[in-house]
Residue, then its C-alpha position, 0 to 999 in steps of 0.5 A: x500499500x502507498x501511504x499518503x502523505x498528511x496534508x496541512x490544515x488548510x492544504x486539506x481544505x483546499x484539496x477538498x474544495x477541489x476533489x469533493x465539493x465541485x458538484x454541490x458547488x455548481x448548484x447555484x448556477x441552476x438551482x433557484x432559476x429551475x425553482x422559480x420557473x415553477x413558482x411565482x417569485x412572491x415575497x413569501x414564496x422567495x423566503x420559503x424556498x430559502x428557507x427550505x434551501x437551508x433545511x435541506x442543506x443542513x439535514x440532508x448534507x450536514x446531518x445524514x452525510x457529515x455527521x452520521x454516514x462519515x461516523x461509518x468508515x472502514x479504514x477511511x474508505x466510504x460509500x454504499x459498497x463500504x456500508x454493505x461491507x460493514x452490514x455483512x460483517x454485523x449480520x453474517x447471514x440471513x434475509x437482512x444481508x440479502x436486502x442490504x446486497x440489493x439496496x447497495x446494488x441499486x445505491x451503486x447503480x443510482x450513483x452511476x446513472x447520476x454520474x451521467x447527468x451531473x456533468x451534462x446539467x453543470x457544464x450546460x447551465x454554465x455555457x448558457x451564461x454566455x447568452x448575457x454577454x450582449x454580443x453573444x445574446x443571439x447564439x442558438x442553443x444547438x451551438x451552446x449544446x455544441x460548446x458544451x459537448x466539445x467541453x465534455x469531450x476534451x475532459x474525457x479525452x484527457x483522462x487517460x493522462x491522469x489528473x495527477x498533474x492538473x489536481x493540484x490547481x483544482x483546489x486554488x480555483x475552486x477557492x477562488x470560486x467558492x469565495x466569489x459566491x460568498x462575496x456576490x451573495x454578501x453584496x446582494x444581501x447588503x441591498x436587502x438585509x431582511x433576507x437573512x430571516x430566511x433562515x426561520x423554518x416558519x417560512x418554509x412551513x407558510x410555503x406549504x400552507x400556502x402552496x399545498x401539493x404544488x408546495x411538495x412538487x417544488x421540493x423535487x427542484x429545491x433538492x438540487x442545492x443538495x445534489x453532490x452532498x453524497x460525495x462527502x461520504x463517497x470520496x472519504x477515502x481520498x482525503x480523509x474525514x477531517x478536511x472534508x468536513x472542515x471544508x463543508x462548513x466554508x462551502x455551506x456558508x458560500x453556498x447559502x449566502x449566495x443562495x440568500x443574495x440570489x433571493x434578494x435579487x429576485x425580490x428586486x428583479x422579479x422578471x430576471x431569468x438566469x438569476x446567478x448570472x443575472x445578478x453578477x452581470x447587475x453587480x459588476x458588468x466588467x467582471x461578468x466575463x471573468x465570472x463566467x469562465x470561472x464558473x465553467x472551470x468549476x463545472x469541468x472540476x465538478x465533472x472531473x470529481x464525478x468521473x473519478x468517483x465512477x472510477x473508484x466506485x466500479x473498481x470497488x465493484x471489480x474487487x468485491x466481485x460485484x462487477x466484471x473486470x474491466x482493464x484498469x491503468x493506475x495514472x499516479x504513482x503516489x495517489x492510489x485512488x487515481x485510476x483510469x478505466x477506458x471502457x467506462x470512460x468512453x461509455x460514460x463520455x458517449x451517455x453525457x454527450x447523448x443526454x446533452x443533446x437529448x434535453x438541450x437546456x439545462x432547465x430541461x436536464x433538471x426535470x430529469x435530475x434529482x431521483x437518482x440523487x434522493x434515491x440514493x440518499x434514502x438507500x444510504x439512510x435505510x442502510x445506516x439504520x441497519x448498521x447503527x442498530x446492531x452498534x453501541x449507538x443505537x440512540x442514533x437510529x431514530x435520528x437516522x429514521x427521521x432523516x430516512x423519512x424526509x429523504x423519502x418525501x423528497x424522493x417521492x416528490x421527483x416522481x412528479x418529473x417522470x414524464x418530463x425525463x426523470x425516466x432517464x435517471x432509471x434508464x441509466x441506472x438500470x443498465x449497471x444494475x442489470x449487469x451487477x444482477x446478472x454478473x453476481x448470479x451469473x459467477x454463482x451459477x457458473x462455479x456450480x455448473x463447473x462442479x469443482x473436485x475436493x482437494x483430497x480426492x485430486x491429491x490421489x490422482x495427482x500423486x500418482x502422476x507425479x511419481x511417473x515424472x515431471x517437467x522441469x520448472x515451476x508452474x502457477x495455477x490460479x483458483x478461488x479457494x485452496x480447498x476445491x480444484x477448479x476444471x481446468x486444473x483437473x483437465x491440465x494435470x490429471x487428464x493431459x498430464x501436465x505436471x511440473x516439478x513445482x506446482x503452485x496453486x494461487x488464491x486471491x482473497x479480497x477482504x472486507x477492509x479497504x487496504x492491507x496485504x497478507x501472504x500465506x505460503x504453505x510448502x509440501x501440500x503434495x509432492x512438488x505442490x505448494x499453496x500461496x494465498x494472497x489476502x488483499x483489501x478491496x481497494x488494494x492495487x496488487x502487483x502479484x508478480x512482485x509478491x511472489x518474487x519476494x517469496x522465492x518464486x519464479x515461475x516458468x509458466x502460468x495457467x488460468x481457467x477459460x469458460x466456454x459457456x453453452x446456453x439457451x437462456x438469454x440471460x446467461x447469454x448476456x453473461x457469456x457475452x460479458x465474460x468474453x468482452x471483459x478481460x480475464x483474471x490475468x489480464x486484469x492483474x497484468x501477468x506476463x503474456x509470454x508465460x500465460x497458457x489458457x485452458x478452455x472448459x466447456x460449461x452448460x448453464 
């Protein structure tokens, strides 16, 4: 494992601003603009909405993620896969475990779907700010979408180079961006200081009293102020808990004061459309273009954080056997989380650009946005209830139940968006969800269909063949567990009599801890037969050859199994196709190609 150097107090906060808060930080660009297309900007409504925004950010981001979820980490790692691993340890077996597994699959899928909509809405909404520059006011929407798509393409194109070099400037840019939000908010509040009283929850209650069911529907847009809040927990492993929480308090103040400033601006200019940009242009026309460029940079940084987050989720999914193997590149020599997954990168890029062209405007995209986020927040809360109910902190259960109910209210409010494009959240999430279900069940059925042999039965035949003579050198064989022998080894050793002087059976076990490696080398299992077990954390980047060399193992040949699946079942046909398209175990672990020997086993499923 590569140990990360400790950041200074301020250094950690600046890094957190660049890596974690891009998504929630770009919410002020579009949130109030979208909300006030649904509801009239009367004084009561403005105060009610600003009160709702304050309490939404307080309850669903500060309480749910910063205080509660971030207290549940494993070796500093966070996210729904981590919550699943904690639940597995606490419950061991039973229906609760199956339910937790289903919830984590769903949560991960929603976050991956969200990874498509977030870059699209962030970049598009910032680019639309160009319309307030007088000379560009006549720019057609299709040109704006094309500019946004080119920005997205450039961002994805450079992913394979690694963001390590540019990550250093992300933090300082976001410091300037959040400071600009803070200052512009305060400047606008100065014109209508009474707006500060909007924090009072009474205004939110009055809003519902006056607007009734329409007020409940508005919640589906109010939630946009908290999209990206889940990144506090999901990105915990990159920087640690403390810098993220410290940075959040600055981010919260900057965001909320900016929302108050936008609210004050609406009261003075009820006809304003693109509220944040109109407010800046009204305050300082000379600084408008620099601010526009700053917001575009902020949306690129936000999109980068989402892409890195998607890579991280997929990598966790691969190592915990929830997802198929993808070719992974490590783009940083010292930041362990900096990985690049080509297949995921290009799929994500195509989806983001498609969504931009399909929805055309950020306000249309906002209609589709929110369902995945609120669904993910609800799932996180339910999983936290399970965890806290089994720990010494049972007093937290009623608090999380209350938060889960609020999450549910927000989630159900987004159902009204379904005809306006929210179904895309479901479509986008259903693809990874289907892959996870097919892959996990397919692996289970395949293992049963392979009918592995018990070790003691295998050893009887092995000893007889070994006694007849063997090939000089060392052969490696990879298997799931050391207690059962897969068919390809039986085919290789017993049926084809391919037996080497030294045969080493290697099992790689991913533990439910994020990091750490442990090797156990057992010699003299049989004549010329050894076991080598390598236990590694699910976020650990493994160099198998290096581990073997450390134990004096230098192989001549490496055998591995390939399954040729024969099936009439359409679901298993999809499973067989996924297996063919994705790298094999040895390709994933970058073992030397010249020494590899694949052994094909035909399996009926």
